[in-house]
All heavy atoms as an XYZ file, in Angstrom:
796
protein
N       5.900      6.588     20.078
C       6.873      6.150     19.117
C       6.558      4.719     18.690
O       6.156      3.891     19.490
C       8.276      6.195     19.713
C       8.704      7.560     20.206
S       8.971      8.638     18.796
C       9.106     10.185     19.601
N       6.803      4.409     17.423
C       6.517      3.098     16.893
C       7.688      2.161     17.139
O       8.824      2.500     16.865
C       6.256      3.189     15.372
O       5.180      4.072     15.156
C       5.925      1.845     14.795
N       7.403      0.974     17.646
C       8.413     -0.047     17.799
C       8.493     -0.807     16.492
O       7.586     -1.535     16.126
C       8.049     -0.987     18.945
C       9.074     -2.060     19.155
O      10.007     -2.210     18.369
N       8.904     -2.821     20.215
N       9.595     -0.637     15.769
C       9.744     -1.198     14.437
C       9.581     -2.709     14.430
O       8.992     -3.269     13.515
C      11.108     -0.797     13.861
C      11.354     -1.104     12.401
C      10.289     -0.457     11.542
C      12.721     -0.616     11.996
N      10.086     -3.375     15.446
C      10.000     -4.831     15.490
C       8.556     -5.304     15.551
O       8.240     -6.399     15.108
C      10.786     -5.365     16.675
N       7.661     -4.509     16.095
C       6.264     -4.901     16.243
C       5.417     -4.523     15.035
O       4.251     -4.875     14.975
C       5.679     -4.256     17.489
N       5.976     -3.826     14.058
C       5.208     -3.353     12.920
C       4.898     -4.495     11.955
O       5.772     -5.287     11.618
C       5.981     -2.260     12.191
C       5.142     -1.501     11.208
C       5.878     -0.300     10.676
O       7.025     -0.402     10.301
N       5.218      0.825     10.658
N       3.640     -4.581     11.530
C       3.195     -5.601     10.595
C       2.677     -4.923      9.338
O       1.887     -3.988      9.419
C       2.061     -6.445     11.220
O       2.533     -7.022     12.426
C       1.606     -7.530     10.279
N       3.129     -5.411      8.192
C       2.693     -4.874      6.910
C       2.002     -6.001      6.156
O       2.530     -7.110      6.072
C       3.885     -4.349      6.085
C       4.611     -3.263      6.856
C       3.416     -3.835      4.726
C       5.957     -2.911      6.275
N       0.810     -5.722      5.628
C       0.064     -6.731      4.878
C      -0.528     -6.100      3.628
O      -0.828     -4.904      3.607
C      -1.038     -7.319      5.740
N      -0.687     -6.916      2.610
C      -1.385     -6.515      1.390
C      -2.482     -7.542      1.182
O      -2.231     -8.745      1.244
C      -0.432     -6.477      0.182
C       0.621     -5.392      0.378
C      -1.221     -6.249     -1.105
C       1.674     -5.346     -0.704
N      -3.696     -7.042      0.969
C      -4.824     -7.956      0.745
C      -5.852     -7.284     -0.150
O      -5.904     -6.054     -0.253
C      -5.444     -8.391      2.066
C      -6.198     -7.303      2.786
C      -7.083     -7.890      3.887
N      -7.691     -6.897      4.718
C      -8.794     -6.199      4.399
N      -9.406     -6.391      3.256
N      -9.290     -5.310      5.256
N      -6.700     -8.100     -0.779
C      -7.783     -7.523     -1.581
C      -8.808     -6.832     -0.679
O      -9.053     -7.260      0.442
C      -8.418     -8.732     -2.265
C      -7.452     -9.850     -2.108
C      -6.642     -9.550     -0.881
N      -9.381     -5.772     -1.185
C     -10.447     -5.085     -0.457
C     -11.732     -5.896     -0.553
O     -11.982     -6.581     -1.546
C     -10.662     -3.693     -1.042
N     -12.521     -5.808      0.505
C     -13.846     -6.418      0.525
C     -14.868     -5.306      0.756
O     -14.505     -4.163      1.049
C     -13.950     -7.518      1.615
C     -13.007     -8.676      1.309
C     -13.677     -6.963      2.992
N     -16.123     -5.646      0.638
C     -17.181     -4.645      0.758
C     -17.100     -3.865      2.074
O     -17.341     -2.657      2.106
C     -18.546     -5.318      0.615
C     -19.680     -4.326      0.501
C     -20.997     -5.011      0.202
O     -21.004     -5.983     -0.564
O     -22.006     -4.543      0.742
N     -16.728     -4.535      3.147
C     -16.645     -3.884      4.452
C     -15.545     -2.817      4.522
O     -15.518     -2.016      5.464
C     -16.395     -4.909      5.562
C     -17.621     -5.766      5.845
O     -18.730     -5.394      5.396
O     -17.464     -6.799      6.511
N     -14.643     -2.797      3.549
C     -13.547     -1.816      3.529
C     -13.940     -0.500      2.858
O     -13.155      0.451      2.842
C     -12.324     -2.395      2.799
C     -11.753     -3.603      3.493
O     -11.681     -3.590      4.739
O     -11.388     -4.572      2.793
N     -15.135     -0.445      2.296
C     -15.551      0.739      1.530
C     -15.407      2.043      2.331
O     -14.862      3.022      1.823
C     -16.987      0.572      1.037
C     -17.464      1.725      0.216
N     -17.147      1.863     -1.114
C     -18.204      2.818      0.540
C     -17.673      2.985     -1.575
N     -18.325      3.579     -0.583
N     -15.851      2.061      3.559
C     -15.784      3.289      4.364
C     -14.337      3.707      4.614
O     -14.002      4.896      4.538
C     -16.517      3.103      5.690
N     -13.465      2.749      4.890
C     -12.052      3.073      5.137
C     -11.381      3.605      3.880
O     -10.595      4.567      3.935
C     -11.315      1.842      5.653
N     -11.688      3.020      2.727
C     -11.105      3.497      1.464
C     -11.654      4.875      1.122
O     -10.920      5.755      0.662
C     -11.343      2.489      0.321
C     -10.861      3.040     -1.008
C     -10.652      1.159      0.635
N     -12.924      5.090      1.378
C     -13.523      6.401      1.152
C     -12.840      7.460      2.013
O     -12.550      8.571      1.557
C     -15.017      6.343      1.446
O     -15.609      7.607      1.272
N     -12.554      7.105      3.265
C     -11.848      8.023      4.173
C     -10.459      8.349      3.633
O     -10.042      9.498      3.640
C     -11.746      7.384      5.560
C     -10.994      8.228      6.564
C     -10.853      7.478      7.905
N      -9.882      8.114      8.738
C      -8.564      7.877      8.704
N      -8.074      6.988      7.867
N      -7.735      8.509      9.494
N      -9.736      7.333      3.150
C      -8.410      7.565      2.565
C      -8.499      8.521      1.379
O      -7.677      9.433      1.246
C      -7.782      6.254      2.081
C      -7.154      5.338      3.092
C      -6.600      4.106      2.397
C      -6.055      6.039      3.862
N      -9.461      8.284      0.505
C      -9.617      9.146     -0.673
C      -9.883     10.586     -0.246
O      -9.312     11.524     -0.813
C     -10.738      8.624     -1.569
N     -10.711     10.774      0.769
C     -11.000     12.122      1.264
C      -9.742     12.759      1.846
O      -9.421     13.906      1.532
C     -12.112     12.072      2.336
O     -13.291     11.525      1.742
C     -12.404     13.451      2.887
N      -9.015     12.016      2.676
C      -7.769     12.545      3.257
C      -6.750     12.898      2.178
O      -6.002     13.864      2.303
C      -7.147     11.522      4.215
C      -7.863     11.278      5.532
C      -7.203     10.113      6.271
C      -7.854     12.532      6.389
N      -6.726     12.096      1.112
C      -5.761     12.276      0.028
C      -6.252     13.276     -1.023
O      -5.574     13.506     -2.022
C      -5.486     10.920     -0.626
C      -4.188     10.869     -1.395
O      -3.366     11.804     -1.271
O      -3.976      9.891     -2.141
N      -7.426     13.854     -0.796
C      -8.031     14.794     -1.759
C      -8.083     14.189     -3.157
O      -7.717     14.826     -4.145
C      -7.265     16.122     -1.788
O      -7.271     16.724     -0.520
N      -8.530     12.948     -3.216
C      -8.570     12.210     -4.482
C      -9.940     11.578     -4.654
O     -10.661     11.357     -3.678
C      -7.503     11.122     -4.475
N     -10.294     11.284     -5.899
C     -11.551     10.572     -6.102
C     -11.460      9.143     -5.549
O     -10.375      8.567     -5.468
C     -11.726     10.546     -7.624
C     -10.418     10.921     -8.207
C      -9.618     11.611     -7.150
N     -12.591      8.615     -5.187
C     -12.662      7.243     -4.696
C     -12.235      6.299     -5.817
O     -12.758      6.373     -6.924
C     -14.103      6.949     -4.264
C     -14.369      5.561     -3.821
S     -13.720      5.293     -2.175
C     -14.377      3.674     -1.867
N     -11.252      5.428     -5.567
C     -10.853      4.481     -6.614
C     -11.985      3.495     -6.896
O     -12.767      3.167     -6.000
C      -9.634      3.780     -6.033
C      -9.634      4.064     -4.584
C     -10.471      5.277     -4.353
N     -12.042      3.034     -8.128
C     -13.119      2.127     -8.525
C     -12.553      0.774     -8.918
O     -11.360      0.645     -9.192
C     -13.922      2.702     -9.702
O     -13.036      2.923    -10.801
C     -14.606      4.003     -9.327
N     -13.423     -0.203     -8.961
C     -13.024     -1.545     -9.350
C     -12.364     -2.288     -8.208
O     -12.313     -1.811     -7.072
N     -11.832     -3.466     -8.506
C     -11.160     -4.250     -7.476
C      -9.935     -3.505     -6.951
O      -9.202     -2.876     -7.720
C     -10.745     -5.538     -8.191
C     -11.427     -5.528     -9.510
C     -11.854     -4.143     -9.798
N      -9.718     -3.579     -5.641
C      -8.614     -2.855     -5.007
C      -7.744     -3.802     -4.188
O      -8.227     -4.795     -3.655
C      -9.155     -1.788     -4.051
C     -10.098     -0.735     -4.588
C     -10.650      0.100     -3.440
C      -9.382      0.140     -5.590
N      -6.480     -3.434     -4.079
C      -5.591     -4.044     -3.098
C      -5.347     -3.012     -2.019
O      -5.212     -1.824     -2.313
C      -4.247     -4.428     -3.716
C      -4.162     -5.718     -4.494
C      -2.716     -5.996     -4.894
C      -4.714     -6.894     -3.717
N      -5.268     -3.470     -0.780
C      -5.055     -2.570      0.345
C      -3.666     -2.785      0.934
O      -3.203     -3.923      1.044
C      -6.097     -2.831      1.433
C      -7.555     -2.709      1.014
C      -8.458     -3.060      2.186
C      -7.858     -1.334      0.472
N      -3.040     -1.687      1.321
C      -1.797     -1.731      2.067
C      -2.124     -1.445      3.519
O      -2.660     -0.384      3.846
N      -1.837     -2.394      4.389
C      -2.236     -2.307      5.791
C      -0.990     -2.333      6.664
O      -0.129     -3.202      6.510
C      -3.170     -3.479      6.152
C      -4.394     -3.429      5.236
C      -3.560     -3.442      7.611
C      -5.210     -4.683      5.238
N      -0.879     -1.351      7.552
C       0.246     -1.272      8.483
C      -0.315     -1.351      9.893
O      -1.166     -0.541     10.269
C       1.053      0.026      8.277
C       2.195      0.110      9.279
C       1.571      0.132      6.848
N       0.157     -2.335     10.626
C      -0.311     -2.552     12.000
C      -1.835     -2.569     12.096
O      -2.426     -1.970     12.993
C       0.269     -1.502     12.947
C       1.750     -1.708     13.183
O       2.235     -2.838     13.007
O       2.416     -0.731     13.556
N      -2.474     -3.236     11.133
C      -3.925     -3.399     11.163
C      -4.722     -2.221     10.650
O      -5.942     -2.279     10.608
N      -4.059     -1.140     10.241
C      -4.748      0.056      9.751
C      -4.528      0.213      8.251
O      -3.390      0.162      7.772
C      -4.209      1.294     10.471
C      -4.931      2.567     10.083
C      -4.393      3.773     10.827
O      -3.922      3.628     11.966
O      -4.455      4.867     10.250
N      -5.617      0.386      7.516
C      -5.514      0.576      6.071
C      -4.860      1.928      5.803
O      -5.376      2.960      6.225
C      -6.897      0.493      5.400
C      -7.503     -0.891      5.606
C      -6.795      0.832      3.905
C      -8.934     -1.027      5.164
N      -3.724      1.903      5.142
C      -2.973      3.132      4.861
C      -2.986      3.520      3.391
O      -2.723      4.661      3.052
C      -1.521      2.984      5.311
C      -1.370      2.771      6.803
C      -1.362      4.084      7.563
N      -1.328      3.878      8.996
C      -0.222      3.692      9.708
N       0.944      3.688      9.124
N      -0.305      3.510     10.999
N      -3.279      2.550      2.492
C      -3.291      2.867      1.060
C      -4.176      1.861      0.338
O      -4.372      0.738      0.802
C      -1.870      2.828      0.498
N      -4.702      2.296     -0.812
C      -5.534      1.432     -1.647
C      -5.161      1.666     -3.103
O      -5.033      2.812     -3.541
C      -7.012      1.732     -1.425
N      -4.971      0.563     -3.840
C      -4.562      0.641     -5.244
C      -5.545     -0.137     -6.110
O      -5.832     -1.303     -5.834
C      -3.160      0.065     -5.418
N      -6.042      0.498     -7.186
C      -6.913     -0.222     -8.112
C      -6.109     -1.274     -8.886
O      -5.007     -0.997     -9.349
C      -7.427      0.856     -9.061
C      -6.951      2.159     -8.538
C      -5.882      1.898     -7.545
N      -6.652     -2.475     -9.008
C      -5.973     -3.536     -9.751
C      -5.865     -3.220    -11.229
O      -4.964     -3.707    -11.904
C      -6.698     -4.864     -9.563
C      -6.492     -5.557     -8.232
C      -7.379     -6.777     -8.114
C      -5.043     -5.940     -8.049
N      -6.777     -2.412    -11.732
C      -6.788     -2.103    -13.160
C      -5.883     -0.931    -13.514
O      -5.856     -0.495    -14.654
C      -8.219     -1.779    -13.614
O      -8.724     -0.711    -12.810
C      -9.123     -2.986    -13.482
N      -5.152     -0.436    -12.554
C      -4.313      0.744    -12.780
C      -5.060      1.974    -12.312
O      -6.212      1.919    -11.910
N      -4.396      3.070    -12.324
C      -5.021      4.303    -11.859
C      -4.368      4.796    -10.588
O      -3.389      4.233    -10.093
N      -4.929      5.850    -10.051
C      -4.336      6.546     -8.909
C      -4.492      5.750     -7.616
O      -5.570      5.262     -7.287
C      -5.008      7.900     -8.747
C      -4.327      8.796     -7.729
C      -5.038     10.153     -7.676
N      -4.329     11.174     -6.957
C      -4.146     11.201     -5.641
N      -4.605     10.228     -4.902
N      -3.497     12.204     -5.076
N      -3.396      5.629     -6.899
C      -3.399      5.017     -5.573
C      -3.765      6.100     -4.565
O      -3.289      7.235     -4.673
C      -2.001      4.440     -5.241
C      -1.966      3.885     -3.825
C      -1.600      3.385     -6.257
N      -4.621      5.785     -3.618
C      -4.924      6.728     -2.539
C      -4.209      6.263     -1.285
O      -4.069      5.064     -1.047
C      -6.446      6.886     -2.291
C      -7.132      7.510     -3.497
C      -7.089      5.574     -1.916
N      -3.713      7.236     -0.515
C      -2.943      6.891      0.684
C      -3.154      7.944      1.761
O      -3.504      9.092      1.472
C      -1.464      6.790      0.334
N      -2.923      7.533      2.990
C      -3.067      8.414      4.143
C      -1.907      9.404      4.178
O      -0.762      9.003      4.383
C      -3.093      7.581      5.422
C      -3.406      8.388      6.663
O      -3.158      9.611      6.672
O      -3.886      7.789      7.636
N      -2.179     10.696      3.988
C      -1.092     11.684      3.958
C      -0.501     11.985      5.332
O       0.504     12.675      5.426
C      -1.765     12.926      3.371
C      -3.198     12.793      3.743
C      -3.481     11.312      3.732
N      -1.099     11.445      6.386
C      -0.612     11.708      7.736
C       0.328     10.617      8.254
O       0.718     10.632      9.420
C      -1.793     11.900      8.692
C      -2.643     13.078      8.295
C      -3.875     12.889      7.702
C      -2.182     14.375      8.479
C      -4.653     13.976      7.316
C      -2.945     15.462      8.089
C      -4.190     15.260      7.510
N       0.672      9.674      7.378
C       1.622      8.616      7.708
C       2.604      8.468      6.548
O       2.289      8.833      5.420
C       0.898      7.281      7.931
C       0.084      7.256      9.170
N      -1.241      7.614      9.190
C       0.405      6.936     10.442
C      -1.702      7.498     10.425
N      -0.714      7.099     11.207
N       3.756      7.896      6.829
C       4.734      7.596      5.777
C       4.189      6.416      4.975
O       4.122      5.296      5.481
C       6.083      7.258      6.387
N       3.752      6.676      3.747
C       3.114      5.621      2.957
C       3.801      5.355      1.623
O       3.375      4.461      0.903
C       1.644      5.987      2.672
O       1.596      7.266      2.042
C       0.805      5.993      3.933
N       4.849      6.067      1.292
C       5.487      5.895     -0.020
C       5.908      4.447     -0.254
O       5.706      3.901     -1.344
C       6.683      6.828     -0.159
N       6.459      3.810      0.755
C       6.929      2.447      0.584
C       5.775      1.458      0.506
O       5.832      0.487     -0.241
C       7.893      2.077      1.718
C       9.218      2.791      1.614
C       9.186      4.253      2.063
O       8.205      4.671      2.724
O      10.131      4.975      1.742
N       4.706      1.710      1.248
C       3.526      0.856      1.155
C       2.929      0.980     -0.246
O       2.545     -0.021     -0.862
C       2.479      1.223      2.239
C       1.192      0.447      2.042
C       3.039      0.979      3.623
N       2.886      2.187     -0.767
C       2.399      2.417     -2.131
C       3.289      1.686     -3.135
O       2.793      1.065     -4.077
C       2.304      3.932     -2.434
C       2.046      4.181     -3.913
C       1.211      4.563     -1.586
N       4.611      1.723     -2.937
C       5.525      0.985     -3.813
C       5.198     -0.506     -3.805
O       5.153     -1.149     -4.855
C       6.984      1.177     -3.384
C       7.544      2.542     -3.730
O       6.903      3.279     -4.511
O       8.624      2.865     -3.204
N       4.979     -1.064     -2.625
C       4.629     -2.481     -2.529
C       3.320     -2.783     -3.256
O       3.211     -3.795     -3.963
C       4.506     -2.898     -1.061
C       5.800     -2.957     -0.263
C       5.497     -3.160      1.224
C       6.715     -4.051     -0.772
N       2.342     -1.910     -3.113
C       1.069     -2.103     -3.812
C       1.251     -2.033     -5.324
O       0.666     -2.826     -6.064
C       0.043     -1.056     -3.368
C      -0.561     -1.258     -1.990
C      -1.402     -0.052     -1.600
C      -1.390     -2.521     -1.948
N       2.057     -1.098     -5.788
C       2.288     -0.982     -7.238
C       2.985     -2.216     -7.793
O       2.637     -2.686     -8.877
C       3.096      0.282     -7.536
C       2.261      1.528     -7.396
C       3.017      2.769     -7.808
N       2.126      3.912     -7.751
C       2.464      5.081     -7.256
N       3.690      5.294     -6.805
N       1.598      6.072     -7.235
N       3.954     -2.741     -7.062
C       4.633     -3.964     -7.507
C       3.627     -5.109     -7.585
O       3.560     -5.845     -8.571
C       5.799     -4.327     -6.553
C       6.310     -5.738     -6.826
C       6.926     -3.320     -6.684
N       2.818     -5.256     -6.546
C       1.868     -6.371     -6.506
C       0.779     -6.238     -7.564
O       0.423     -7.216     -8.227
C       1.244     -6.476     -5.110
C       0.368     -7.686     -4.947
C       1.183     -8.960     -5.068
N       0.290    -10.102     -4.989
C       0.388    -11.159     -5.762
N       1.355    -11.250     -6.646
N      -0.465    -12.150     -5.645
N       0.214     -5.046     -7.742
C      -0.839     -4.881     -8.757
C      -0.270     -5.104    -10.158
O      -0.937     -5.697    -11.003
C      -1.532     -3.499     -8.673
O      -0.569     -2.462     -8.778
C      -2.327     -3.356     -7.382
N       0.957     -4.659    -10.400
C       1.584     -4.892    -11.711
C       1.750     -6.387    -11.956
O       1.495     -6.877    -13.068
C       2.929     -4.171    -11.788
N       2.169     -7.118    -10.926
C       2.331     -8.576    -11.070
C       0.978     -9.237    -11.354
O       0.879    -10.116    -12.202
C       2.924     -9.185     -9.805
C       4.385     -9.015     -9.586
C       5.254     -9.654    -10.657
N       5.295    -11.101    -10.666
C       6.128    -11.850     -9.991
N       7.012    -11.283     -9.192
N       6.094    -13.143    -10.089
N      -0.054     -8.820    -10.642
C      -1.376     -9.423    -10.834
C      -1.939     -9.115    -12.215
O      -2.655     -9.936    -12.792
C      -2.336     -8.952     -9.743
C      -2.059     -9.511     -8.349
C      -2.937     -8.823     -7.313
C      -2.254    -11.018     -8.317
N      -1.631     -7.941    -12.750
C      -2.082     -7.577    -14.099
C      -1.238     -8.242    -15.177
O      -1.581     -8.199    -16.342
C      -2.026     -6.066    -14.292
C      -3.096     -5.294    -13.584
C      -3.175     -3.852    -14.064
N      -1.892     -3.189    -14.100
C      -1.378     -2.434    -13.120
N      -2.065     -2.258    -12.016
N      -0.209     -1.866    -13.248
N      -0.085     -8.807    -14.794
C       0.797     -9.410    -15.787
C       1.733     -8.416    -16.438
O       2.349     -8.714    -17.455
N       1.855     -7.211    -15.851
C       2.723     -6.172    -16.407
C       4.198     -6.441    -16.135
O       5.060     -5.843    -16.749
C       2.386     -4.794    -15.820
C       1.002     -4.316    -16.230
O       0.401     -4.912    -17.139
O       0.521     -3.345    -15.614
N       4.487     -7.315    -15.182
C       5.865     -7.596    -14.778
C       6.143     -9.057    -15.057
O       5.385     -9.926    -14.643
C       6.078     -7.291    -13.273
C       7.478     -7.659    -12.839
C       5.777     -5.833    -12.983
N       7.221     -9.324    -15.771
C       7.612    -10.703    -16.021
C       7.973    -11.377    -14.700
O       8.532    -10.735    -13.806
C       8.822    -10.738    -16.963
C       8.486    -10.304    -18.373
C       7.499    -11.231    -19.040
O       7.614    -12.466    -18.882
O       6.591    -10.728    -19.725
N       7.683    -12.640    -14.556
C       8.014    -13.344    -13.315
C       9.519    -13.591    -13.197
O      10.011    -14.665    -13.463
C       7.222    -14.652    -13.423
C       7.001    -14.851    -14.881
C       6.966    -13.479    -15.488
N      10.228    -12.545    -12.834
C      11.668    -12.633    -12.630
C      11.970    -12.271    -11.187
O      11.080    -11.963    -10.410
C      12.423    -11.656    -13.551
O      12.073    -10.329    -13.169
C      12.073    -11.884    -15.009
N      13.215    -12.226    -10.836
C      13.614    -11.836     -9.487
C      13.389    -10.343     -9.253
O      13.406     -9.892     -8.123
C      15.084    -12.188     -9.240
C      15.414    -13.627     -9.388
C      15.167    -14.488     -8.206
N      15.663    -13.944     -6.981
C      15.165    -14.237     -5.805
N      14.171    -15.077     -5.726
N      15.652    -13.738     -4.711
N      13.182     -9.555    -10.301
C      13.017     -8.105    -10.128
C      11.805     -7.775     -9.265
O      11.862     -6.867     -8.446
C      12.902     -7.417    -11.479
N      10.716     -8.512     -9.432
C       9.520     -8.231     -8.645
C       9.745     -8.394     -7.153
O       9.541     -7.476     -6.381
N      10.227     -9.574     -6.719
C      10.493     -9.734     -5.287
C      11.562     -8.777     -4.774
O      11.472     -8.284     -3.658
C      10.952    -11.199     -5.173
C      10.368    -11.875     -6.356
C      10.333    -10.829     -7.435
N      12.581     -8.511     -5.571
C      13.626     -7.586     -5.143
C      13.055     -6.196     -4.926
O      13.404     -5.514     -3.965
C      14.763     -7.534     -6.161
C      15.603     -8.790     -6.165
C      16.586     -8.815     -7.312
O      16.494     -8.032     -8.250
N      17.534     -9.731     -7.246
N      12.162     -5.767     -5.810
C      11.551     -4.447     -5.657
C      10.699     -4.398     -4.388
O      10.703     -3.408     -3.668
C      10.708     -4.111     -6.889
N       9.982     -5.489     -4.106
C       9.158     -5.528     -2.900
C      10.024     -5.503     -1.643
O       9.717     -4.800     -0.681
C       8.268     -6.769     -2.913
N      11.110     -6.247     -1.653
C      12.014     -6.261     -0.495
C      12.626     -4.887     -0.293
O      12.716     -4.382      0.831
C      13.101     -7.345     -0.661
C      14.208     -7.191      0.368
C      12.480     -8.733     -0.561
N      13.047     -4.250     -1.386
C      13.638     -2.906     -1.287
C      12.616     -1.919     -0.722
O      12.951     -1.087      0.128
C      14.135     -2.439     -2.647
N      11.368     -2.006     -1.163
C      10.331     -1.108     -0.651
C      10.088     -1.355      0.837
O       9.926     -0.410      1.614
C       9.038     -1.282     -1.444
N      10.086     -2.610      1.256
C       9.888     -2.924      2.676
C      11.036     -2.383      3.516
O      10.824     -1.845      4.606
C       9.754     -4.427      2.870
N      12.256     -2.482      3.008
C      13.403     -1.934      3.742
C      13.308     -0.420      3.862
O      13.625      0.145      4.909
C      14.707     -2.327      3.052
C      15.061     -3.770      3.262
C      16.368     -4.121      2.610
N      16.650     -5.518      2.826
C      17.292     -6.282      1.974
N      17.752     -5.779      0.840
N      17.509     -7.546      2.250
N      12.879      0.256      2.786
C      12.727      1.718      2.845
C      11.660      2.097      3.866
O      11.802      3.080      4.592
C      12.389      2.284      1.465
C      13.558      2.276      0.510
C      13.284      3.100     -0.745
N      12.071      2.712     -1.432
C      11.986      1.766     -2.370
N      13.048      1.086     -2.714
N      10.845      1.507     -2.951
N      10.579      1.315      3.942
C       9.524      1.579      4.917
C      10.075      1.449      6.339
O       9.820      2.298      7.184
C       8.355      0.626      4.718
C       7.214      0.742      5.717
C       6.586      2.127      5.640
C       6.178     -0.322      5.479
N      10.866      0.431      6.596
C      11.447      0.254      7.930
C      12.373      1.415      8.277
O      12.353      1.924      9.393
C      12.211     -1.067      8.007
C      11.303     -2.262      8.078
C      12.101     -3.541      8.215
C      11.170     -4.723      8.314
N      11.897     -5.960      8.533
N      13.195      1.857      7.319
C      14.096      2.987      7.578
C      13.308      4.261      7.842
O      13.623      5.016      8.752
C      15.056      3.196      6.403
C      16.212      2.234      6.395
C      17.301      2.673      5.433
N      16.842      2.855      4.079
C      16.862      1.908      3.148
N      17.313      0.708      3.421
N      16.427      2.160      1.930
N      12.268      4.505      7.056
C      11.466      5.718      7.238
C      10.793      5.711      8.609
O      10.736      6.737      9.288
C      10.413      5.821      6.139
N      10.303      4.551      9.025
C       9.664      4.450     10.332
C      10.686      4.639     11.441
O      10.420      5.311     12.435
C       8.973      3.075     10.475
O       8.049      2.933      9.411
C       8.223      2.988     11.786
N      11.869      4.074     11.271
C      12.923      4.214     12.286
C      13.345      5.665     12.441
O      13.637      6.120     13.549
C      14.125      3.357     11.906
N      13.349      6.416     11.362
C      13.728      7.838     11.432
C      12.704      8.642     12.212
O      13.054      9.646     12.834
C      13.886      8.411     10.026
C      15.069      7.884      9.220
C      15.016      8.446      7.795
C      16.389      8.239      9.888
N      11.437      8.215     12.198
C      10.380      8.945     12.899
C      10.414      8.684     14.394
O       9.826      9.419     15.158
C       9.009      8.535     12.362
C       8.749      9.051     10.989
C       7.291      8.846     10.576
N       6.574      7.937     11.416
C       5.829      6.933     10.959
N       5.749      6.695      9.697
N       5.171      6.161     11.802
N      11.063      7.604     14.825
C      11.037      7.249     16.255
C      12.198      7.847     16.997
O      13.125      8.351     16.503
C      11.052      5.715     16.432
O      12.226      5.178     15.846
C       9.802      5.107     15.855
């Protein structure tokens, strides 16, 4: 069982060394390998989702609850592309997604 208090969520740009992990996600998700610069959603040190900065399909691990991590990636990639005005809506959406992730994880334990 996962201890919610110990769970760490991070978003970071992908680097060349992440190629194999992203390829594995794409295979698990039955999706093509995303191209271009990517942001990664990482839970407890494990890459769970990858989102192209230029838009397109997000790949995620279907064996874990990833909807909220994907939401966080979509909010962040939209902000980086300039699709979202710099208002309170962006941070509020990210906070709401993080809360949903915590609830989903708590339900699994």
